[in-house]
C-alpha positions in Angstrom: 259.9 60.8 201.9 259.5 58.9 205.1 262.7 58.1 207.0 263.1 54.9 208.9 266.4 54.9 210.9 265.0 52.4 213.3 266.2 49.8 210.7 269.5 49.8 212.6 267.7 48.1 215.4 265.5 45.8 213.4 267.6 44.3 210.6 271.1 43.4 209.7 274.0 41.6 211.5 273.8 43.8 214.6 270.1 43.1 215.2 270.9 39.4 214.6 273.6 39.5 217.3 271.2 41.3 219.7 268.7 38.5 219.1 271.4 35.9 219.8 272.5 37.8 222.9 268.9 37.6 224.2 269.0 33.9 224.0 270.7 31.3 226.2 274.0 30.8 224.4 277.3 32.5 225.3 277.5 35.8 223.4 281.3 35.3 222.9 280.5 32.1 220.9 277.9 33.9 218.8 280.4 36.7 217.9 283.0 34.1 216.9 280.3 32.3 214.7 279.4 35.6 213.1 283.1 36.2 212.3 283.2 32.8 210.6 280.1 33.7 208.5 281.5 37.2 207.6 285.0 35.8 206.8 286.6 37.8 204.0 288.3 35.9 201.2 291.0 37.5 199.1 288.6 38.1 196.2 285.9 39.8 198.3 285.5 43.6 198.1 287.4 45.3 201.0 284.2 47.3 201.9 282.2 44.2 202.7 280.8 44.1 206.2 283.4 43.1 208.7 283.6 42.8 212.5 285.6 46.0 212.7 283.0 47.9 210.7 280.2 46.5 212.9 282.1 47.5 216.0 282.4 51.1 214.8 278.7 51.2 214.1 278.0 50.0 217.6 280.3 52.7 219.0 278.3 55.4 217.2 275.0 53.9 218.2 276.0 53.8 221.8 276.9 57.5 221.8 273.8 58.5 219.9 271.4 56.2 221.7 268.2 57.6 223.3 265.2 55.9 224.9 263.0 58.2 222.8 264.5 56.8 219.6 264.3 53.2 220.7 260.6 53.8 221.5 260.0 54.4 217.8 261.1 50.9 217.0 258.6 48.0 216.8 257.9 46.3 220.1 259.7 43.0 219.2 262.9 45.0 218.4 262.7 46.9 221.7 262.2 43.7 223.6 265.2 42.1 221.9 267.7 44.8 222.6 266.5 45.4 226.2 266.6 41.7 226.9 270.1 41.4 225.4 271.3 44.4 227.4 269.8 43.4 230.7 270.6 45.5 233.7 273.6 47.3 232.1 271.4 49.1 229.6 271.5 49.2 225.8 274.4 51.7 225.3 276.7 49.7 227.7 275.7 46.5 225.9 276.6 48.0 222.6 280.0 49.0 223.8 280.7 45.6 225.2 279.6 43.9 222.0 281.8 46.2 220.0 284.7 45.0 222.2 283.9 41.4 221.6 283.8 42.0 217.8 287.2 43.7 217.9 288.7 40.9 219.9 287.3 38.3 217.6 288.7 40.2 214.6 292.2 40.0 215.9 292.2 36.2 215.9 291.8 33.5 213.3 288.5 31.8 212.8 287.4 29.7 215.9 287.6 26.0 215.3 284.4 23.9 215.3 286.0 21.9 218.1 286.1 25.0 220.3 282.9 26.8 219.1 280.4 24.2 217.8 278.5 24.8 214.6 275.1 26.5 215.3 271.8 26.1 213.4 271.7 29.7 212.5 275.2 29.5 211.1 274.2 26.6 208.8 271.2 28.6 207.6 273.5 31.5 206.8 276.3 29.6 205.0 274.6 26.5 203.6 270.9 27.4 203.0 270.7 25.5 199.7 271.8 22.3 201.4 269.0 22.2 204.0 266.4 20.6 201.8 268.2 18.5 199.2 265.4 16.0 199.2 262.9 18.7 198.3 263.1 17.9 194.6 262.2 14.2 195.2 258.4 14.1 195.3 256.7 11.1 196.8 256.8 8.2 194.3 257.9 10.4 191.4 261.6 9.5 191.3 263.3 6.4 192.4 266.3 8.2 193.8 267.7 11.5 194.8 270.0 11.4 191.7 267.0 11.1 189.4 265.2 14.0 191.1 268.3 16.2 190.9 268.8 15.3 187.2 265.2 16.3 186.5 265.7 19.6 188.4 268.8 20.4 186.4 267.0 19.7 183.1 264.0 21.8 184.1 266.2 24.8 185.0 268.4 24.6 181.9 269.5 26.8 180.1 269.0 29.4 182.8 270.4 27.1 185.5 273.7 28.8 186.4 272.1 30.9 189.2 270.6 27.7 190.7 273.5 25.3 190.2 276.7 27.2 191.0 275.6 28.4 194.5 274.6 24.8 195.3 277.8 23.4 194.0 280.0 25.9 196.0 278.1 25.2 199.2 278.3 21.5 198.6 282.1 21.6 198.0 282.7 23.8 201.1 280.6 21.5 203.3 282.4 18.4 202.0 285.8 19.9 202.6 284.9 21.0 206.2 283.4 17.6 207.0 286.7 16.0 206.0 288.8 18.5 207.9 286.8 18.7 211.2 285.1 15.8 212.9 283.3 18.3 215.1 281.9 20.1 212.0 280.9 16.7 210.5 279.0 15.7 213.6 277.1 18.9 214.0 276.4 19.3 210.2 275.0 15.8 210.1 272.5 16.7 212.8 271.7 20.2 211.5 271.5 19.4 207.8 270.4 15.7 207.8 269.6 15.6 204.1 273.0 16.8 203.1 274.7 13.4 203.6 278.2 12.8 202.2 276.6 10.6 199.6 274.0 13.2 198.6 276.7 15.9 198.4 278.8 13.6 196.1 275.8 13.1 193.8 275.2 16.9 193.7 278.8 17.7 192.9 279.1 15.0 190.3 275.9 15.8 188.4 276.4 19.6 188.5 280.0 19.3 187.3 278.9 17.0 184.5 276.1 19.3 183.4 278.4 22.4 183.5 281.1 20.7 181.4 278.6 19.4 178.8 276.4 22.4 178.4 278.2 25.4 179.7 281.8 24.9 178.4 
């Protein structure tokens, strides 16, 4: 069976961080954003990916790194890691990134006033809220509420996998909007169809459907 260890450099949260590090934004902010995305709740399994786990993986990768191995990776991945590392080289970059992850893990989540919400963070945490008007086809429905009702009816009785994730994302977004003006401003720009009114419609209709049809 073919082995593909290069996946460590091409996929997952570490490759994602390397891609962000190759961009213009402060890497420290991107690490703090990743920590917000990976935040463990009390019901999550303890073995879920955490900043400390990722830091340990980077420690290993930095000691096991070789240019020969990196050369086996696809060219876009090689470019990303080398751009992120710059003059210091990939192993040193990995060690520095591991340090940032450990430092972030010692603190609470960064506030949205200090570290603004990023587009990639919205895509990671609220993907189902990015196209809430996608169910309203031109001229087919008079309102978003009508289009959502039609969507729910079309998915029923196998609608739980569609509705519950949308409901939880909507509730979290509504709560964060109320708690943080900085989040509210960024979220309105990054997820323009997820207005407070649209989220209210989503929560109300989904709750009503769940109560009526799913106990």
